[in-house]
N, C-alpha and C positions, 0 to 999 in steps of 0.2 A: 746358557741361561734359558730355562724353560718358563715361558710366560703363560700365566693362567688367564690374565685379563689385562686389558689396557683401557685407560680412560684418557680424557683430554690432557691431564697433567701427570698421571701416575701409571706405573707398571706394577702389577702384582705378579710376582714370580715365585716359583717353588723355593723353599729353603735349600741351602746346601751347606756342607761342612765348613766352608769359609765364612759363614755368618756368625761364628762364635764371638769374635771381637765386638761386632756391632750389637749383639744381644747383651753381652756383658756391659758395654757402655750404656745402653738403654736403661737397664735395670740398676745401674750404679747411681743414677740421678735420683736423689731423695724426693724431688717433686714428681717424678714419674711414678714412684712407688707410693705416693701420698694416699691414694685411694685404693691401694691393693693390700692384700693380706701378705705383705712382704716387708717386715721391719728392717731386714738386712738384705743386701743384694746377693744373689747366688755367686759363688766363685766361678772362675773360668772353668775349672775342672767339672763342677756341677753342670754348668751349661753344656759343656762339650760331651760329657759322659752320661748325664741323666736327662736333661731337658731336650736336647736336640735329637738324639736317636729316635724317640717315638714320633717326632714331627717328620723326620726324614722317612720313616717307615710308612706313615700315613700318606705321604706324597706319592708313594709307589702304587697306591690303590688307584689313583687317577679317576676317582668317581665324582669329581666336581665339588667335593667337600674337603675341608682341611684348613690349613693355616698357610699364609703366604707373606713373604717379605714385601713391603711397600717401598718403591723407589720413586723419587721425584725426577721427572724428565728434565725440567728446566735447569737443574744443577748437576748435570752429568750423571744422572741416574743415582743420585745420592740416597743412601739408606735413610728412611725416616721412620721406620717402625714395622709393625706386622699387624695382620688382621686374620681373624678366623671366622669361618662359616662352616659349622660342623654339626653333626647329629648330637642331640642332647643325650646324655647318659641315661636320664630318667625316662625318655620318650623318643624313640628313633624317628617319629614323625615330626618332631619339633627340631628346628634348626637354630642353633645358638650363634649369635653374632657378637664378636668382641674385637677390640683393637687396642693397641698400645703404640703411641708415637713419641718420638723425641720431643723435648720441650720446644725446640726451635721450629717445629712443624705445627705447633698448636695454633689455633685461631685462623688457619688458612683454608678451612673447609675440606682438608684432605680426608679426615675420618669419614665425613659425610659422603664425599665423592666416591671413595672406595666402597663404603657400605652400600650405597645405592646401586652401584654397579654389580656387586655380588648378589644383592637382593633381586635385582632385575634378571640377572643370569640364572639364579636359582629357580625363580618362578618360571621363566621361559624354557630352560633346558632340563631342569630336574623335577619340575612339577611341585616345587615347594609350596606348601599351603599354610605353614605356621612358622613364624620366626620370633625368637625372643632374645632379649638382652637384659643383663642385670648390671647394677652399679650401686655403689654406696649412695645413700640418699643425699649426701653433701656434694657429690660430684656433679655439679650443675652442667659443666661442659659436656660430659658424656651423655647426660640426660637430654641435652639440647640436640646432640647428634641423633639419638634414638627418635626424638620427636620429628626432626627434619626428615627422617627416613620413613615416617608414617607409623611408627610404633606408638602405642598408647599405654598408659599405666594399667597394668593388670593387677598387681598387688604390692603391698608393702610388707616387709618381713625383717626379722633380725638376723644378721649374719655375725656370729660370734659377738653378740651383745652390741652390735653396731647397726643402726637403721640402714636398710637397703631397699631397693625397688626392683621390680621386674616389669619390663615393658614388652609388649608383644604386638604382632601383626598377623591377622588371619586373612588369608587370600581366599576369596569366594570361589 
């Protein structure tokens, strides 16, 4: 297990091929997909052959950006989701923050804890100066995480006819 970052309660580690079942189970929950553009969960085959390979390839770059599995220390390193901290496609100087957790992990501050740790590491070690995150406007829990991490509302927009928001943080 290659650990990227450790916090008081969490371990963020690289993805590996054995994560397929956890990813399938995560996206199978309709409440997890509620604020995603994912009416149906991906099949195991799609996760294994389409979704996971580029994530694994990104991990090989080892440049401090990417996507990591989140494990809960207190429960024998139980899988609770994933988080990404990656360069935006539209602007390589902007770093996108995103997360997806199993329902049982909601409301415990895990998304905030992992996000703050990645933001701090990114600023300190990679010289990150701009971080952004987006969510559907109805996703109050995700917006609270962004705000707790110091991101502020940058703009409102429509995503496929659904109101959405972009939050950002500029580091001086």
